[in-house]
Residue, then its C-alpha position, 0 to 999 in steps of 0.5 A: m519351408i519345404d520345397p513344393q516338390l519335396q512336399s509332394k514326394a514326401l506326401r506320396r511316401l507318407s500315403i504309402i507308409k500309411g498303408q503299411v501301418n494299416g497292413l501291420e494293424k491287420m497283421i496284428r489283428e490276425q495274429k500273423y507270425c511274429v517275425d513277419v510283423l517285425t519285418q513289416i515294423s522294420a520297413i515302416h521305420e526305414a520308410l520313415r527315416g527316408v522321409g526324415r532324411e529328405v526333410v533334413e536335406n531340405h532344411l539344410r539347403t534352404c533354412v540353414t543355408d539362409g541362416l549362415r548367410k544372414g550371420d545366424a550360424e550359432k543358432h543353426y549349429k545348435e539346431l543341427m546338433d539337436i536334430v542329428y541327436r534325435l534322428s540318431k536314437 
């Protein structure tokens, strides 16, 4: 479960990212300089990674911590390895 404060922050950041994606679409439609387009793509990637980091931290502080306290460590270790692998691509 996502902390309400994190949820608000993440939704605000995602709204900004939507604006960036819309701007990127406009840049491509207007055939802007490739390096400028690639720079915008990089900024969007980094913004999404930032949201992902926040969600992972929340997951560690809540779901994983609770699972470890309840003796469900192996499930959470596997899940974390899967998450780390996916986020590192």
